[in-house]
Structure formats: structure tokens, C-alpha cells
N, C-alpha and C positions, 0 to 999 in steps of 0.2 A: 439423429433419434433422440426423443426425449424418454430420459426414465421415468415409468408410473411414479406417482405423487404417493401412491401406497409403500412403493420400495426407501424411494427417499425420506419420508417419514420414521421409518423401518430402521434405516441408516442413522439419521439423525439421533434418534432414543437408544442405539447401540454404542453411539460415541464413543461415550465418558467410559463406558463398558471395557470397551476393546483397551482404552490407555490404560485402564485402570490392570487390566489383564497381560498388558505390555510390561508395566513399568513393574508386575509382581515376576515376570518370569526372569526379565530382567537383574531383578533381586535374587532369585533362586539361581540365575546362572554365577551371577558373582560369587554366591556362597560356594557352590560347588567347583568353580573354575582354582580356588584356596588348594582341591584337595585334588588335582587334577594332574600333579606332579609336569608341571611346563606345559602340558598338551592343550592346544586349545578347543577348546569346547565349541562345535561348530552348530549353526541355525539354531533353532528353537525346539531342540527336541525333547524337553523334559524326562523323558522315559529313556530314554539311550542315555542320557548323562546319567539319572540315578543308578543304572544299571551296570557301565563302567565302573561310578567312582563305588557304590558298594561293590561292586566283583572284587578291585581292587583292595579292599580294606579288608572285604571276607579272607581273601586269600592271600593277607600280608605283602602285597606284589608292588608294582609299579606301572601304572598305565606307560604306552608305548603310543610313537607316533601313529600316524594313519595312514604312514607307507604299508606297516603290516599287516598281514593280514588275521591277525589277533589284537586282542585289547590291552590286555594283561599280560605282565612276565614275572613270574616267579622265580627263584632258584632252582627249581625242576619241573617247572610247566607253564606252558605259552597258552593263554586261554581267551578263545572268542566268546564275547557278553551277547546274550541277545536277550531283550527284555521286552516285555509285555504290559498293556494295564487291562483291567476289566475282566470280566468274567462272561464276556458272549464268546461263542466259537472261535473269532478270529484270535483271541489271545492266542491260540496254541499254533499258530504258524510264526516259526521266525523269519526277520530280514532276510536280506540276501546278503547269502557266504559265498565269496568269491571265489573259492575254488579250494576243492578238498583232498588234492594229491599233492605232493612235494615235501621238502626236505624243511621250507619254511611257514608248512601248516602248522596251525595250533594243535597243541597235545590234547586239547577238552575245550568243551561248548559247555559254558554255565549259560543257563536259560532262569530268567527269572520271572516271574509274574507278579505283578504289582495290584490291589485293591484298587479301584476306582480314584481311593484318595491317596493314591501313590503310597500305601502302606505296603510292605513285603508280604505277599501272602505263600509264595512256595519259591524253591530255588532246588534247581537240580543242576550236577555236575555231572559230563557224561566225560568220558573217553570217548576223545576223537578217532580212535583207530575202531573202537566198537560202533561206534555210528555209520562209519564208512563200509565196514565189513558186514555190516547187516543189513546194507541198503536203505538208511532210515535218511540218506540224503538223497532228495528229488532236486529233478531239474527244473529250473525257474525259466521261462522264456518269456520273451514281451517282443510284440510285434514279430514273430517267427523266428525272432533269435533266441541262443541262448545267452540270459545275463550271469547264471550264479545258479546258487545252489539254495535251497531250503528245507528247514526240519518241522515237521509236526509232532508235538507233545502229545504223548498217549498218558495222560494223568498214573492212570494201572497199570497198565504195560512198563511205566517208568520210576514206578514207586521205588526200585532198587537204586535209582539213582537221586532220590530224592534228598537233600542234605539239610532243608529247612522246610517249615510246615507252620504256618500263624495255628491251625487247629493241633500242634503239640507241644 
């Protein structure tokens, strides 16, 4: 099969933009890596990287290896950090949370919403036990099997857990 000419033209037209974008992402990753406490930042997930680094700084904590069910550790907290970008409805749904019960579970969940320009819009800090006991964790199934859990942020209901807002 030959690719259509208009697709080849579009691809050629975007090539230098994608290279510039890749180079920019690598520069961002290198700058953030210096604050990652030796944890290797994986993939090309700027939103996730920023969430973890910013959460660590906000809590005066330390990032932990990916083998943990949380991201940041302080003297008295184990915090899972979830971050989303944008203002459309999808920002309100967290990424996958592997498990919600057990001694090694987080004690808190930090949820950071970034603007489309990666500025901090709002930050919530929830006690893990409260989320679990009130049924806020929902089962995430993929192809019929449970993959983990997620939480949906409800800005009006969750106002008491809001620790920062760009509006204040």
C-alpha cells in the first residue's frame, strides 16, 4: 500500500515541528530530572513529571521509586500524586490507582490541575482513608478485567480539600 500524497505532504510539513517539540520535551525532562531525587522520569509525560516534582516541593518531601504505590514521602505522609492538564471535562478523572487497601497504600492523594500552558490552576490534598471510606475510588476495568481504580474530582464538593487555586 502506498500512502496518500496529502498524508506524505502533511507529514513532511510537520517533521521539523515534531523534532523541535521532541527537543523541547527532552530539555524539560533534563531540567526536571535534577529535582527527581534520583528517580528516573519515564516516558514523555510532562504533566505527570510536573505533578510529581511539584508535589514533592509543595510537601517538602522526597520522590520514591516506581515500586511504591505512592510518589512522594514525607515524615508523616505517603502521597500519590495525580495531575491533569486543561479545562475540558476529562481533567477531572485521575490516572490509574493500582490499589486502595493495604499497609503500603498512600495516606493522601494530591490532585493537581494544570492550565493548558502547564501553570498550576488548582491543587487538592485528600486523606486516602476518607476517599476510600466514602466510596470515591471507582473500579477501572479494561477489556473486562479490573486494572485498578480512579477518582473523579468534583470541584464544588471537594472544595474543603483545595489547598491552592490560581483564583485566590
